[in-house]
Phi, psi and omega in degrees: 000317185298315179298321180295321179297315179298322179296319179294320180296322177295322178296318180297320180295319179296320180295314179298319178298321179295317179297318180295319179296319179296319179296317179297319179296323179295317179294322178295318179298320177295321178296318178296320180296320178296317178295320179296321178296318178296317180296320179295321178296318178296319178296320179294321178296319178295321178296321178296318178297318178297322178295322177294320179294328180290336180276354177285133184284142169244086190260093176242117184254125180274045175240163176306131186293136169272242171295120180285080192250068172087160179252334181228141180260125177272185181266020180294317183268056176284154182288159180301331180276000181079019181293148179230164178065229182293335181280357182295317179226127181291144181280145179288140180286334182207172179294326179296320179294316180295323179291328176295325174295322178297314180297321178296317178295321180297317178296322177297318179296319179298322179293335183270356183302310180300319181293320179295320179297320179290318184292327184257004176053051182278132178282336177292149179286172180292334182296320180293326177292320179295319178295320177297317179298316179297318180297320179297317180292326183287347181298329182247028181293343181268001180285127183249352182274118182300324181295319178292321178298320178299319179296317180295322177296318178300313180295322178296316178296324179295314182291326176301317179294325178296323176287323179297319180272001178059038172283342176251152183265181181296328183293330176295318180292321181292336176298318177293316181296317180296321178296320178295315180295322177296320178295320178298317179295322178296320178294321178296318179297318179295321179294320178297316178298319180297318179296319179296319180295318179295321178296317178296321180294318178296320179297317179295320179295319180293321178295319179295321180294316179298318179295321179295319179297317179296320180294321177295324178295320178298318180296322179295316179296321178297320181298324180267012176062032179271337177226167182287148177291347180282349180275116182246340182234163180292326178297320177295323178295319180298315179296318179297322181292321178297317179297319180293318179296318179294321179295319179293320180297319179295320179293318181292321180288323181293325181262010175069026179280311179219156171266170178299321180296318180294320178296322179294319178296318178298321180295316179294321179294320178295322178294321179294320178296329180290339180278343181282122181294143181262000000 
């Protein structure tokens, strides 16, 4: 009897040990399954975040800046249908359509000028802001690609909203105003230089023309034997004329033809007649 009892007791212990091991294995399996579910959920959340970051636009255009309206576009301006990526903004069918979008954005910006001036406490008047706005838009007036125009409109609408919500500070706005004023001063300086150059050119042309006319007059007098052939310049002619006038005055006074006063009056009268246009 004893050996059989011991054998039964050993069997029972083995059975209990097997059940305990199975229960422990089941609890461990459940723990592993829970951890795997948590790890899988975290991985899916990370993948979703990476996917959202990939839909964020990085809109940097290597063309002359129009409205300098931000460097990166966030997802603030999502479409009403929740479109992302290329579906965020429909592409213009033609350049005329894209330009109409530009005009619409420009009118929207003009309507916001008074509010922006009040919100940012700008000492400059609204007129300088309107001129700055026009100058910014004109920077890209030569862009002919509708897709590029659409991107610029998108960036412009984004920055307008950033100013409306005051996500940007006064220094961002003053950067545009300062750039516009610097460009205006540069244009004024260039215009002043151009006027000075033109004035100098006109003066040089007039001097050259006067000198040419005098030289032609000397050649004509030489041809008609009215002056000596040794006279080659107008300065020489002036000196020769003074000597001739003095010689004639001395001859007339010596022979009682005219007095010095009469000769002076005749000279002034001849000069006055020469001023009367013929």
